[in-house]
mmCIF file as gemmi writes it, N, C-alpha and C atoms, coordinates in Angstrom:
data_model
loop_
_atom_site.group_PDB
_atom_site.id
_atom_site.type_symbol
_atom_site.label_atom_id
_atom_site.label_alt_id
_atom_site.label_comp_id
_atom_site.label_asym_id
_atom_site.label_entity_id
_atom_site.label_seq_id
_atom_site.pdbx_PDB_ins_code
_atom_site.Cartn_x
_atom_site.Cartn_y
_atom_site.Cartn_z
_atom_site.occupancy
_atom_site.B_iso_or_equiv
_atom_site.pdbx_formal_charge
_atom_site.auth_seq_id
_atom_site.auth_asym_id
_atom_site.pdbx_PDB_model_num
ATOM 1 N N . MET Axp A 1 ? -108.418 -3.478 70.615 1 0 ? 1 A 1
ATOM 2 C CA . MET Axp A 1 ? -108.562 -4.763 69.963 1 0 ? 1 A 1
ATOM 3 C C . MET Axp A 1 ? -107.876 -4.723 68.597 1 0 ? 1 A 1
ATOM 4 N N . LEU Axp A 2 ? -107.081 -5.715 68.348 1 0 ? 2 A 1
ATOM 5 C CA . LEU Axp A 2 ? -106.392 -5.804 67.071 1 0 ? 2 A 1
ATOM 6 C C . LEU Axp A 2 ? -107.299 -6.459 66.046 1 0 ? 2 A 1
ATOM 7 N N . SER Axp A 3 ? -107.296 -5.896 64.849 1 0 ? 3 A 1
ATOM 8 C CA . SER Axp A 3 ? -108.089 -6.523 63.794 1 0 ? 3 A 1
ATOM 9 C C . SER Axp A 3 ? -107.262 -7.598 63.115 1 0 ? 3 A 1
ATOM 10 N N . LYS Axp A 4 ? -107.931 -8.6 62.657 1 0 ? 4 A 1
ATOM 11 C CA . LYS Axp A 4 ? -107.257 -9.713 61.993 1 0 ? 4 A 1
ATOM 12 C C . LYS Axp A 4 ? -106.932 -9.301 60.56 1 0 ? 4 A 1
ATOM 13 N N . CYS Axp A 5 ? -105.707 -9.507 60.177 1 0 ? 5 A 1
ATOM 14 C CA . CYS Axp A 5 ? -105.256 -9.148 58.835 1 0 ? 5 A 1
ATOM 15 C C . CYS Axp A 5 ? -104.843 -10.425 58.112 1 0 ? 5 A 1
ATOM 16 N N . GLU Axp A 6 ? -105.423 -10.652 56.97 1 0 ? 6 A 1
ATOM 17 C CA . GLU Axp A 6 ? -105.078 -11.842 56.201 1 0 ? 6 A 1
ATOM 18 C C . GLU Axp A 6 ? -104.521 -11.44 54.844 1 0 ? 6 A 1
ATOM 19 N N . TYR Axp A 7 ? -103.555 -12.226 54.396 1 0 ? 7 A 1
ATOM 20 C CA . TYR Axp A 7 ? -102.981 -12.012 53.078 1 0 ? 7 A 1
ATOM 21 C C . TYR Axp A 7 ? -103.196 -13.274 52.262 1 0 ? 7 A 1
ATOM 22 N N . HIS Axp A 8 ? -103.707 -13.106 51.098 1 0 ? 8 A 1
ATOM 23 C CA . HIS Axp A 8 ? -103.862 -14.239 50.193 1 0 ? 8 A 1
ATOM 24 C C . HIS Axp A 8 ? -102.947 -13.991 49.006 1 0 ? 8 A 1
ATOM 25 N N . MET Axp A 9 ? -101.933 -14.793 48.917 1 0 ? 9 A 1
ATOM 26 C CA . MET Axp A 9 ? -100.957 -14.622 47.851 1 0 ? 9 A 1
ATOM 27 C C . MET Axp A 9 ? -100.955 -15.858 46.962 1 0 ? 9 A 1
ATOM 28 N N . PHE Axp A 10 ? -100.863 -15.629 45.671 1 0 ? 10 A 1
ATOM 29 C CA . PHE Axp A 10 ? -100.729 -16.733 44.741 1 0 ? 10 A 1
ATOM 30 C C . PHE Axp A 10 ? -99.257 -16.876 44.421 1 0 ? 10 A 1
ATOM 31 N N . MET Axp A 11 ? -98.684 -18.005 44.792 1 0 ? 11 A 1
ATOM 32 C CA . MET Axp A 11 ? -97.269 -18.256 44.523 1 0 ? 11 A 1
ATOM 33 C C . MET Axp A 11 ? -97.168 -19.497 43.64 1 0 ? 11 A 1
ATOM 34 N N . PRO Axp A 12 ? -96.877 -19.291 42.37 1 0 ? 12 A 1
ATOM 35 C CA . PRO Axp A 12 ? -96.766 -20.448 41.469 1 0 ? 12 A 1
ATOM 36 C C . PRO Axp A 12 ? -95.457 -21.205 41.697 1 0 ? 12 A 1
ATOM 37 N N . LYS Axp A 13 ? -95.283 -21.691 42.907 1 0 ? 13 A 1
ATOM 38 C CA . LYS Axp A 13 ? -94.064 -22.415 43.249 1 0 ? 13 A 1
ATOM 39 C C . LYS Axp A 13 ? -94.435 -23.734 43.896 1 0 ? 13 A 1
ATOM 40 N N . GLN Axp A 14 ? -93.48 -24.636 43.924 1 0 ? 14 A 1
ATOM 41 C CA . GLN Axp A 14 ? -93.677 -25.938 44.555 1 0 ? 14 A 1
ATOM 42 C C . GLN Axp A 14 ? -92.603 -26.158 45.603 1 0 ? 14 A 1
ATOM 43 N N . ALA Axp A 15 ? -92.998 -26.779 46.689 1 0 ? 15 A 1
ATOM 44 C CA . ALA Axp A 15 ? -92.015 -27.181 47.694 1 0 ? 15 A 1
ATOM 45 C C . ALA Axp A 15 ? -91.176 -28.303 47.112 1 0 ? 15 A 1
ATOM 46 N N . LEU Axp A 16 ? -89.883 -28.293 47.431 1 0 ? 16 A 1
ATOM 47 C CA . LEU Axp A 16 ? -88.969 -29.261 46.837 1 0 ? 16 A 1
ATOM 48 C C . LEU Axp A 16 ? -87.841 -29.533 47.816 1 0 ? 16 A 1
ATOM 49 N N . SER Axp A 17 ? -87.421 -30.753 47.888 1 0 ? 17 A 1
ATOM 50 C CA . SER Axp A 17 ? -86.282 -31.106 48.723 1 0 ? 17 A 1
ATOM 51 C C . SER Axp A 17 ? -85.099 -31.361 47.8 1 0 ? 17 A 1
ATOM 52 N N . VAL Axp A 18 ? -83.972 -30.695 48.081 1 0 ? 18 A 1
ATOM 53 C CA . VAL Axp A 18 ? -82.775 -30.874 47.257 1 0 ? 18 A 1
ATOM 54 C C . VAL Axp A 18 ? -81.588 -31.194 48.149 1 0 ? 18 A 1
ATOM 55 N N . THR Axp A 19 ? -80.624 -31.868 47.582 1 0 ? 19 A 1
ATOM 56 C CA . THR Axp A 19 ? -79.377 -32.167 48.274 1 0 ? 19 A 1
ATOM 57 C C . THR Axp A 19 ? -78.258 -31.554 47.457 1 0 ? 19 A 1
ATOM 58 N N . ILE Axp A 20 ? -77.533 -30.61 48.065 1 0 ? 20 A 1
ATOM 59 C CA . ILE Axp A 20 ? -76.431 -29.963 47.363 1 0 ? 20 A 1
ATOM 60 C C . ILE Axp A 20 ? -75.202 -29.945 48.264 1 0 ? 20 A 1
ATOM 61 N N . GLU Axp A 21 ? -74.048 -29.727 47.653 1 0 ? 21 A 1
ATOM 62 C CA . GLU Axp A 21 ? -72.781 -29.745 48.388 1 0 ? 21 A 1
ATOM 63 C C . GLU Axp A 21 ? -72.718 -28.611 49.416 1 0 ? 21 A 1
ATOM 64 N N . ASP Axp A 22 ? -71.975 -28.858 50.493 1 0 ? 22 A 1
ATOM 65 C CA . ASP Axp A 22 ? -71.829 -27.879 51.58 1 0 ? 22 A 1
ATOM 66 C C . ASP Axp A 22 ? -71.365 -26.515 51.067 1 0 ? 22 A 1
ATOM 67 N N . ALA Axp A 23 ? -70.399 -26.511 50.155 1 0 ? 23 A 1
ATOM 68 C CA . ALA Axp A 23 ? -69.866 -25.247 49.643 1 0 ? 23 A 1
ATOM 69 C C . ALA Axp A 23 ? -70.953 -24.441 48.935 1 0 ? 23 A 1
ATOM 70 N N . ASN Axp A 24 ? -71.854 -25.136 48.245 1 0 ? 24 A 1
ATOM 71 C CA . ASN Axp A 24 ? -72.936 -24.444 47.55 1 0 ? 24 A 1
ATOM 72 C C . ASN Axp A 24 ? -73.963 -23.888 48.531 1 0 ? 24 A 1
ATOM 73 N N . VAL Axp A 25 ? -74.215 -24.614 49.61 1 0 ? 25 A 1
ATOM 74 C CA . VAL Axp A 25 ? -75.122 -24.116 50.651 1 0 ? 25 A 1
ATOM 75 C C . VAL Axp A 25 ? -74.528 -22.858 51.278 1 0 ? 25 A 1
ATOM 76 N N . THR Axp A 26 ? -73.226 -22.893 51.559 1 0 ? 26 A 1
ATOM 77 C CA . THR Axp A 26 ? -72.545 -21.738 52.136 1 0 ? 26 A 1
ATOM 78 C C . THR Axp A 26 ? -72.639 -20.54 51.203 1 0 ? 26 A 1
ATOM 79 N N . TRP Axp A 27 ? -72.442 -20.763 49.903 1 0 ? 27 A 1
ATOM 80 C CA . TRP Axp A 27 ? -72.518 -19.683 48.918 1 0 ? 27 A 1
ATOM 81 C C . TRP Axp A 27 ? -73.931 -19.107 48.868 1 0 ? 27 A 1
ATOM 82 N N . LEU Axp A 28 ? -74.946 -19.981 48.863 1 0 ? 28 A 1
ATOM 83 C CA . LEU Axp A 28 ? -76.334 -19.515 48.836 1 0 ? 28 A 1
ATOM 84 C C . LEU Axp A 28 ? -76.657 -18.708 50.096 1 0 ? 28 A 1
ATOM 85 N N . ARG Axp A 29 ? -76.208 -19.171 51.232 1 0 ? 29 A 1
ATOM 86 C CA . ARG Axp A 29 ? -76.438 -18.434 52.484 1 0 ? 29 A 1
ATOM 87 C C . ARG Axp A 29 ? -75.767 -17.065 52.438 1 0 ? 29 A 1
ATOM 88 N N . GLY Axp A 30 ? -74.597 -17.006 51.806 1 0 ? 30 A 1
ATOM 89 C CA . GLY Axp A 30 ? -73.924 -15.724 51.645 1 0 ? 30 A 1
ATOM 90 C C . GLY Axp A 30 ? -74.74 -14.759 50.809 1 0 ? 30 A 1
ATOM 91 N N . ARG Axp A 31 ? -75.405 -15.27 49.759 1 0 ? 31 A 1
ATOM 92 C CA . ARG Axp A 31 ? -76.28 -14.435 48.931 1 0 ? 31 A 1
ATOM 93 C C . ARG Axp A 31 ? -77.43 -13.876 49.76 1 0 ? 31 A 1
ATOM 94 N N . VAL Axp A 32 ? -77.956 -14.711 50.65 1 0 ? 32 A 1
ATOM 95 C CA . VAL Axp A 32 ? -79.063 -14.271 51.503 1 0 ? 32 A 1
ATOM 96 C C . VAL Axp A 32 ? -78.568 -13.21 52.481 1 0 ? 32 A 1
ATOM 97 N N . ARG Axp A 33 ? -77.441 -13.477 53.13 1 0 ? 33 A 1
ATOM 98 C CA . ARG Axp A 33 ? -76.897 -12.531 54.123 1 0 ? 33 A 1
ATOM 99 C C . ARG Axp A 33 ? -76.491 -11.201 53.51 1 0 ? 33 A 1
ATOM 100 N N . SER Axp A 34 ? -76.097 -11.229 52.244 1 0 ? 34 A 1
ATOM 101 C CA . SER Axp A 34 ? -75.676 -9.98 51.597 1 0 ? 34 A 1
ATOM 102 C C . SER Axp A 34 ? -76.862 -9.072 51.309 1 0 ? 34 A 1
ATOM 103 N N . GLY Axp A 35 ? -78.052 -9.598 51.51 1 0 ? 35 A 1
ATOM 104 C CA . GLY Axp A 35 ? -79.249 -8.79 51.277 1 0 ? 35 A 1
ATOM 105 C C . GLY Axp A 35 ? -79.775 -8.877 49.865 1 0 ? 35 A 1
ATOM 106 N N . LYS Axp A 36 ? -79.102 -9.655 49.024 1 0 ? 36 A 1
ATOM 107 C CA . LYS Axp A 36 ? -79.558 -9.789 47.646 1 0 ? 36 A 1
ATOM 108 C C . LYS Axp A 36 ? -80.823 -10.65 47.551 1 0 ? 36 A 1
ATOM 109 N N . ARG Axp A 37 ? -80.993 -11.561 48.488 1 0 ? 37 A 1
ATOM 110 C CA . ARG Axp A 37 ? -82.154 -12.459 48.491 1 0 ? 37 A 1
ATOM 111 C C . ARG Axp A 37 ? -82.735 -12.516 49.891 1 0 ? 37 A 1
ATOM 112 N N . ARG Axp A 38 ? -84.034 -12.831 49.983 1 0 ? 38 A 1
ATOM 113 C CA . ARG Axp A 38 ? -84.698 -12.891 51.282 1 0 ? 38 A 1
ATOM 114 C C . ARG Axp A 38 ? -84.577 -14.253 51.946 1 0 ? 38 A 1
ATOM 115 N N . SER Axp A 39 ? -84.357 -15.3 51.151 1 0 ? 39 A 1
ATOM 116 C CA . SER Axp A 39 ? -84.309 -16.644 51.72 1 0 ? 39 A 1
ATOM 117 C C . SER Axp A 39 ? -83.41 -17.534 50.884 1 0 ? 39 A 1
ATOM 118 N N . LEU Axp A 40 ? -83.045 -18.667 51.457 1 0 ? 40 A 1
ATOM 119 C CA . LEU Axp A 40 ? -82.247 -19.649 50.739 1 0 ? 40 A 1
ATOM 120 C C . LEU Axp A 40 ? -83.001 -20.141 49.507 1 0 ? 40 A 1
ATOM 121 N N . SER Axp A 41 ? -84.31 -20.349 49.667 1 0 ? 41 A 1
ATOM 122 C CA . SER Axp A 41 ? -85.134 -20.801 48.537 1 0 ? 41 A 1
ATOM 123 C C . SER Axp A 41 ? -85.108 -19.781 47.402 1 0 ? 41 A 1
ATOM 124 N N . GLU Axp A 42 ? -85.211 -18.497 47.75 1 0 ? 42 A 1
ATOM 125 C CA . GLU Axp A 42 ? -85.185 -17.464 46.725 1 0 ? 42 A 1
ATOM 126 C C . GLU Axp A 42 ? -83.833 -17.422 46.026 1 0 ? 42 A 1
ATOM 127 N N . ALA Axp A 43 ? -82.754 -17.582 46.785 1 0 ? 43 A 1
ATOM 128 C CA . ALA Axp A 43 ? -81.412 -17.59 46.198 1 0 ? 43 A 1
ATOM 129 C C . ALA Axp A 43 ? -81.25 -18.766 45.236 1 0 ? 43 A 1
ATOM 130 N N . LEU Axp A 44 ? -81.705 -19.944 45.642 1 0 ? 44 A 1
ATOM 131 C CA . LEU Axp A 44 ? -81.607 -21.128 44.783 1 0 ? 44 A 1
ATOM 132 C C . LEU Axp A 44 ? -82.48 -20.964 43.543 1 0 ? 44 A 1
ATOM 133 N N . ASP Axp A 45 ? -83.688 -20.427 43.724 1 0 ? 45 A 1
ATOM 134 C CA . ASP Axp A 45 ? -84.588 -20.198 42.595 1 0 ? 45 A 1
ATOM 135 C C . ASP Axp A 45 ? -83.954 -19.24 41.592 1 0 ? 45 A 1
ATOM 136 N N . ASP Axp A 46 ? -83.256 -18.224 42.081 1 0 ? 46 A 1
ATOM 137 C CA . ASP Axp A 46 ? -82.591 -17.262 41.209 1 0 ? 46 A 1
ATOM 138 C C . ASP Axp A 46 ? -81.492 -17.933 40.386 1 0 ? 46 A 1
ATOM 139 N N . VAL Axp A 47 ? -80.711 -18.813 41.022 1 0 ? 47 A 1
ATOM 140 C CA . VAL Axp A 47 ? -79.641 -19.521 40.308 1 0 ? 47 A 1
ATOM 141 C C . VAL Axp A 47 ? -80.228 -20.387 39.197 1 0 ? 47 A 1
ATOM 142 N N . VAL Axp A 48 ? -81.297 -21.108 39.509 1 0 ? 48 A 1
ATOM 143 C CA . VAL Axp A 48 ? -81.93 -21.983 38.512 1 0 ? 48 A 1
ATOM 144 C C . VAL Axp A 48 ? -82.515 -21.145 37.371 1 0 ? 48 A 1
ATOM 145 N N . THR Axp A 49 ? -83.149 -20.034 37.703 1 0 ? 49 A 1
ATOM 146 C CA . THR Axp A 49 ? -83.724 -19.162 36.674 1 0 ? 49 A 1
ATOM 147 C C . THR Axp A 49 ? -82.639 -18.625 35.752 1 0 ? 49 A 1
ATOM 148 N N . GLN Axp A 50 ? -81.514 -18.175 36.332 1 0 ? 50 A 1
ATOM 149 C CA . GLN Axp A 50 ? -80.417 -17.664 35.505 1 0 ? 50 A 1
ATOM 150 C C . GLN Axp A 50 ? -79.853 -18.753 34.591 1 0 ? 50 A 1
ATOM 151 N N . ALA Axp A 51 ? -79.72 -19.954 35.11 1 0 ? 51 A 1
ATOM 152 C CA . ALA Axp A 51 ? -79.213 -21.066 34.294 1 0 ? 51 A 1
ATOM 153 C C . ALA Axp A 51 ? -80.19 -21.378 33.162 1 0 ? 51 A 1
ATOM 154 N N . ARG Axp A 52 ? -81.456 -21.369 33.48 1 0 ? 52 A 1
ATOM 155 C CA . ARG Axp A 52 ? -82.489 -21.686 32.484 1 0 ? 52 A 1
ATOM 156 C C . ARG Axp A 52 ? -82.539 -20.622 31.397 1 0 ? 52 A 1
ATOM 157 N N . LEU Axp A 53 ? -82.287 -19.389 31.744 1 0 ? 53 A 1
ATOM 158 C CA . LEU Axp A 53 ? -82.332 -18.293 30.776 1 0 ? 53 A 1
ATOM 159 C C . LEU Axp A 53 ? -80.983 -18.063 30.1 1 0 ? 53 A 1
ATOM 160 N N . GLY Axp A 54 ? -80.051 -18.963 30.315 1 0 ? 54 A 1
ATOM 161 C CA . GLY Axp A 54 ? -78.743 -18.844 29.674 1 0 ? 54 A 1
ATOM 162 C C . GLY Axp A 54 ? -77.889 -17.738 30.26 1 0 ? 54 A 1
ATOM 163 N N . GLY Axp A 55 ? -78.049 -17.469 31.548 1 0 ? 55 A 1
ATOM 164 C CA . GLY Axp A 55 ? -77.234 -16.468 32.208 1 0 ? 55 A 1
ATOM 165 C C . GLY Axp A 55 ? -77.78 -15.061 32.12 1 0 ? 55 A 1
ATOM 166 N N . ARG Axp A 56 ? -78.832 -14.854 31.321 1 0 ? 56 A 1
ATOM 167 C CA . ARG Axp A 56 ? -79.415 -13.511 31.253 1 0 ? 56 A 1
ATOM 168 C C . ARG Axp A 56 ? -80.09 -13.198 32.579 1 0 ? 56 A 1
ATOM 169 N N . THR Axp A 57 ? -79.987 -11.966 32.99 1 0 ? 57 A 1
ATOM 170 C CA . THR Axp A 57 ? -80.587 -11.559 34.254 1 0 ? 57 A 1
ATOM 171 C C . THR Axp A 57 ? -80.938 -10.087 34.202 1 0 ? 57 A 1
ATOM 172 N N . ASP Axp A 58 ? -81.922 -9.693 34.968 1 0 ? 58 A 1
ATOM 173 C CA . ASP Axp A 58 ? -82.279 -8.279 35.062 1 0 ? 58 A 1
ATOM 174 C C . ASP Axp A 58 ? -81.453 -7.581 36.133 1 0 ? 58 A 1
ATOM 175 N N . GLU Axp A 59 ? -80.733 -8.372 36.908 1 0 ? 59 A 1
ATOM 176 C CA . GLU Axp A 59 ? -79.94 -7.83 38.004 1 0 ? 59 A 1
ATOM 177 C C . GLU Axp A 59 ? -78.76 -7.034 37.454 1 0 ? 59 A 1
ATOM 178 N N . THR Axp A 60 ? -78.577 -5.84 37.949 1 0 ? 60 A 1
ATOM 179 C CA . THR Axp A 60 ? -77.452 -5.009 37.545 1 0 ? 60 A 1
ATOM 180 C C . THR Axp A 60 ? -76.186 -5.572 38.16 1 0 ? 60 A 1
ATOM 181 N N . ARG Axp A 61 ? -75.166 -5.702 37.355 1 0 ? 61 A 1
ATOM 182 C CA . ARG Axp A 61 ? -73.895 -6.211 37.844 1 0 ? 61 A 1
ATOM 183 C C . ARG Axp A 61 ? -72.819 -5.179 37.579 1 0 ? 61 A 1
ATOM 184 N N . SER Axp A 62 ? -71.833 -5.162 38.412 1 0 ? 62 A 1
ATOM 185 C CA . SER Axp A 62 ? -70.736 -4.221 38.272 1 0 ? 62 A 1
ATOM 186 C C . SER Axp A 62 ? -69.418 -4.969 38.246 1 0 ? 62 A 1
ATOM 187 N N . VAL Axp A 63 ? -68.488 -4.478 37.441 1 0 ? 63 A 1
ATOM 188 C CA . VAL Axp A 63 ? -67.146 -5.051 37.401 1 0 ? 63 A 1
ATOM 189 C C . VAL Axp A 63 ? -66.15 -4.142 38.1 1 0 ? 63 A 1
ATOM 190 N N . VAL Axp A 64 ? -66.647 -3.086 38.736 1 0 ? 64 A 1
ATOM 191 C CA . VAL Axp A 64 ? -65.779 -2.147 39.443 1 0 ? 64 A 1
ATOM 192 C C . VAL Axp A 64 ? -64.97 -2.908 40.483 1 0 ? 64 A 1
ATOM 193 N N . GLY Axp A 65 ? -63.668 -2.71 40.447 1 0 ? 65 A 1
ATOM 194 C CA . GLY Axp A 65 ? -62.794 -3.34 41.42 1 0 ? 65 A 1
ATOM 195 C C . GLY Axp A 65 ? -62.356 -4.748 41.072 1 0 ? 65 A 1
ATOM 196 N N . THR Axp A 66 ? -62.767 -5.257 39.905 1 0 ? 66 A 1
ATOM 197 C CA . THR Axp A 66 ? -62.389 -6.623 39.553 1 0 ? 66 A 1
ATOM 198 C C . THR Axp A 66 ? -61.177 -6.678 38.631 1 0 ? 66 A 1
ATOM 199 N N . ILE Axp A 67 ? -60.737 -5.541 38.133 1 0 ? 67 A 1
ATOM 200 C CA . ILE Axp A 67 ? -59.623 -5.491 37.188 1 0 ? 67 A 1
ATOM 201 C C . ILE Axp A 67 ? -58.6 -4.476 37.675 1 0 ? 67 A 1
ATOM 202 N N . ASP Axp A 68 ? -57.352 -4.871 37.623 1 0 ? 68 A 1
ATOM 203 C CA . ASP Axp A 68 ? -56.268 -3.941 37.946 1 0 ? 68 A 1
ATOM 204 C C . ASP Axp A 68 ? -55.623 -3.499 36.638 1 0 ? 68 A 1
ATOM 205 N N . ILE Axp A 69 ? -55.549 -2.209 36.42 1 0 ? 69 A 1
ATOM 206 C CA . ILE Axp A 69 ? -54.914 -1.672 35.213 1 0 ? 69 A 1
ATOM 207 C C . ILE Axp A 69 ? -53.474 -1.315 35.573 1 0 ? 69 A 1
ATOM 208 N N . ALA Axp A 70 ? -52.558 -1.827 34.769 1 0 ? 70 A 1
ATOM 209 C CA . ALA Axp A 70 ? -51.138 -1.59 35.028 1 0 ? 70 A 1
ATOM 210 C C . ALA Axp A 70 ? -50.838 -0.094 34.992 1 0 ? 70 A 1
ATOM 211 N N . SER Axp A 71 ? -50.105 0.366 35.986 1 0 ? 71 A 1
ATOM 212 C CA . SER Axp A 71 ? -49.769 1.796 36.048 1 0 ? 71 A 1
ATOM 213 C C . SER Axp A 71 ? -48.902 2.222 34.866 1 0 ? 71 A 1
ATOM 214 N N . GLY Axp A 72 ? -48.17 1.277 34.283 1 0 ? 72 A 1
ATOM 215 C CA . GLY Axp A 72 ? -47.316 1.591 33.136 1 0 ? 72 A 1
ATOM 216 C C . GLY Axp A 72 ? -48.086 1.698 31.831 1 0 ? 72 A 1
ATOM 217 N N . ASP Axp A 73 ? -49.378 1.315 31.818 1 0 ? 73 A 1
ATOM 218 C CA . ASP Axp A 73 ? -50.188 1.38 30.596 1 0 ? 73 A 1
ATOM 219 C C . ASP Axp A 73 ? -51.624 1.777 30.948 1 0 ? 73 A 1
ATOM 220 N N . PRO Axp A 74 ? -51.826 2.957 31.507 1 0 ? 74 A 1
ATOM 221 C CA . PRO Axp A 74 ? -53.161 3.355 31.955 1 0 ? 74 A 1
ATOM 222 C C . PRO Axp A 74 ? -54.178 3.514 30.83 1 0 ? 74 A 1
ATOM 223 N N . THR Axp A 75 ? -53.73 3.682 29.585 1 0 ? 75 A 1
ATOM 224 C CA . THR Axp A 75 ? -54.656 3.823 28.453 1 0 ? 75 A 1
ATOM 225 C C . THR Axp A 75 ? -54.91 2.496 27.75 1 0 ? 75 A 1
ATOM 226 N N . LEU Axp A 76 ? -54.303 1.431 28.272 1 0 ? 76 A 1
ATOM 227 C CA . LEU Axp A 76 ? -54.459 0.078 27.716 1 0 ? 76 A 1
ATOM 228 C C . LEU Axp A 76 ? -53.958 -0.027 26.277 1 0 ? 76 A 1
ATOM 229 N N . ALA Axp A 77 ? -52.927 0.715 25.954 1 0 ? 77 A 1
ATOM 230 C CA . ALA Axp A 77 ? -52.366 0.708 24.599 1 0 ? 77 A 1
ATOM 231 C C . ALA Axp A 77 ? -51.823 -0.668 24.222 1 0 ? 77 A 1
ATOM 232 N N . THR Axp A 78 ? -51.322 -1.436 25.2 1 0 ? 78 A 1
ATOM 233 C CA . THR Axp A 78 ? -50.763 -2.763 24.888 1 0 ? 78 A 1
ATOM 234 C C . THR Axp A 78 ? -51.707 -3.9 25.298 1 0 ? 78 A 1
ATOM 235 N N . ALA Axp A 79 ? -52.958 -3.559 25.59 1 0 ? 79 A 1
ATOM 236 C CA . ALA Axp A 79 ? -53.9 -4.564 26.095 1 0 ? 79 A 1
ATOM 237 C C . ALA Axp A 79 ? -54.105 -5.717 25.11 1 0 ? 79 A 1
ATOM 238 N N . ASP Axp A 80 ? -54.257 -5.421 23.807 1 0 ? 80 A 1
ATOM 239 C CA . ASP Axp A 80 ? -54.477 -6.492 22.825 1 0 ? 80 A 1
ATOM 240 C C . ASP Axp A 80 ? -53.346 -7.506 22.847 1 0 ? 80 A 1
ATOM 241 N N . ALA Axp A 81 ? -52.12 -7.015 22.841 1 0 ? 81 A 1
ATOM 242 C CA . ALA Axp A 81 ? -50.963 -7.906 22.848 1 0 ? 81 A 1
ATOM 243 C C . ALA Axp A 81 ? -50.905 -8.708 24.152 1 0 ? 81 A 1
ATOM 244 N N . ASP Axp A 82 ? -51.236 -8.058 25.264 1 0 ? 82 A 1
ATOM 245 C CA . ASP Axp A 82 ? -51.219 -8.74 26.56 1 0 ? 82 A 1
ATOM 246 C C . ASP Axp A 82 ? -52.264 -9.856 26.611 1 0 ? 82 A 1
ATOM 247 N N . VAL Axp A 83 ? -53.441 -9.594 26.079 1 0 ? 83 A 1
ATOM 248 C CA . VAL Axp A 83 ? -54.499 -10.616 26.073 1 0 ? 83 A 1
ATOM 249 C C . VAL Axp A 83 ? -54.099 -11.779 25.168 1 0 ? 83 A 1
ATOM 250 N N . ARG Axp A 84 ? -53.563 -11.479 23.982 1 0 ? 84 A 1
ATOM 251 C CA . ARG Axp A 84 ? -53.107 -12.549 23.083 1 0 ? 84 A 1
ATOM 252 C C . ARG Axp A 84 ? -52.042 -13.409 23.755 1 0 ? 84 A 1
ATOM 253 N N . ARG Axp A 85 ? -51.09 -12.768 24.424 1 0 ? 85 A 1
ATOM 254 C CA . ARG Axp A 85 ? -50.025 -13.486 25.119 1 0 ? 85 A 1
ATOM 255 C C . ARG Axp A 85 ? -50.607 -14.377 26.229 1 0 ? 85 A 1
ATOM 256 N N . ALA Axp A 86 ? -51.571 -13.875 26.959 1 0 ? 86 A 1
ATOM 257 C CA . ALA Axp A 86 ? -52.203 -14.666 28.027 1 0 ? 86 A 1
ATOM 258 C C . ALA Axp A 86 ? -52.918 -15.88 27.453 1 0 ? 86 A 1
ATOM 259 N N . PHE Axp A 87 ? -53.609 -15.704 26.316 1 0 ? 87 A 1
ATOM 260 C CA . PHE Axp A 87 ? -54.299 -16.837 25.692 1 0 ? 87 A 1
ATOM 261 C C . PHE Axp A 87 ? -53.298 -17.864 25.18 1 0 ? 87 A 1
ATOM 262 N N . ARG Axp A 88 ? -52.226 -17.404 24.534 1 0 ? 88 A 1
ATOM 263 C CA . ARG Axp A 88 ? -51.209 -18.336 24.053 1 0 ? 88 A 1
ATOM 264 C C . ARG Axp A 88 ? -50.611 -19.131 25.206 1 0 ? 88 A 1
ATOM 265 N N . SER Axp A 89 ? -50.381 -18.456 26.303 1 0 ? 89 A 1
ATOM 266 C CA . SER Axp A 89 ? -49.827 -19.118 27.477 1 0 ? 89 A 1
ATOM 267 C C . SER Axp A 89 ? -50.811 -20.167 28.007 1 0 ? 89 A 1
ATOM 268 N N . ALA Axp A 90 ? -52.076 -19.817 28.057 1 0 ? 90 A 1
ATOM 269 C CA . ALA Axp A 90 ? -53.104 -20.752 28.538 1 0 ? 90 A 1
ATOM 270 C C . ALA Axp A 90 ? -53.259 -21.939 27.601 1 0 ? 90 A 1
ATOM 271 N N . LEU Axp A 91 ? -53.011 -21.732 26.308 1 0 ? 91 A 1
ATOM 272 C CA . LEU Axp A 91 ? -53.133 -22.804 25.321 1 0 ? 91 A 1
ATOM 273 C C . LEU Axp A 91 ? -51.828 -23.574 25.15 1 0 ? 91 A 1
ATOM 274 N N . GLY Axp A 92 ? -50.864 -23.301 25.983 1 0 ? 92 A 1
ATOM 275 C CA . GLY Axp A 92 ? -49.593 -24.005 25.901 1 0 ? 92 A 1
ATOM 276 C C . GLY Axp A 92 ? -48.819 -23.654 24.663 1 0 ? 92 A 1
ATOM 277 N N . GLY Axp A 93 ? -48.916 -22.433 24.182 1 0 ? 93 A 1
ATOM 278 C CA . GLY Axp A 93 ? -48.169 -21.996 23.012 1 0 ? 93 A 1
ATOM 279 C C . GLY Axp A 93 ? -48.89 -22.243 21.695 1 0 ? 93 A 1
ATOM 280 N N . ARG Axp A 94 ? -49.949 -23.049 21.721 1 0 ? 94 A 1
ATOM 281 C CA . ARG Axp A 94 ? -50.711 -23.295 20.471 1 0 ? 94 A 1
ATOM 282 C C . ARG Axp A 94 ? -51.495 -22.066 20.092 1 0 ? 94 A 1
ATOM 283 N N . ARG Axp A 95 ? -51.651 -21.869 18.809 1 0 ? 95 A 1
ATOM 284 C CA . ARG Axp A 95 ? -52.471 -20.735 18.317 1 0 ? 95 A 1
ATOM 285 C C . ARG Axp A 95 ? -53.919 -21.192 18.287 1 0 ? 95 A 1
ATOM 286 N N . PRO Axp A 96 ? -54.853 -20.34 18.709 1 0 ? 96 A 1
ATOM 287 C CA . PRO Axp A 96 ? -56.265 -20.729 18.674 1 0 ? 96 A 1
ATOM 288 C C . PRO Axp A 96 ? -56.735 -20.897 17.23 1 0 ? 96 A 1
ATOM 289 N N . ARG Axp A 97 ? -57.663 -21.833 17.048 1 0 ? 97 A 1
ATOM 290 C CA . ARG Axp A 97 ? -58.227 -22.059 15.715 1 0 ? 97 A 1
ATOM 291 C C . ARG Axp A 97 ? -59.24 -20.972 15.399 1 0 ? 97 A 1
ATOM 292 N N . GLY Axp A 98 ? -59.43 -20.704 14.121 1 0 ? 98 A 1
ATOM 293 C CA . GLY Axp A 98 ? -60.493 -19.786 13.728 1 0 ? 98 A 1
ATOM 294 C C . GLY Axp A 98 ? -60.001 -18.614 13.116 1 0 ? 98 A 1
């Protein structure tokens, strides 16, 4: 005979119906499938929490693999000049204020 097991959990959450764009639903589902979240609701709650906290999060993030370092400058000796040039290009040649 199986014994009855009950769980009483306090969840300070509210059910809510939201309408969001298809691309955002796809992105949230991807977060769930990646194993980072257990449900679509949890993924959405995480996004709202991060926005409310100004982007601060306890989640560890990695930038590994997001930057390619030029083989001709592996020590980044010219990085400052390269970044300045990229900003000038983005600003249409104008110098940033400040």
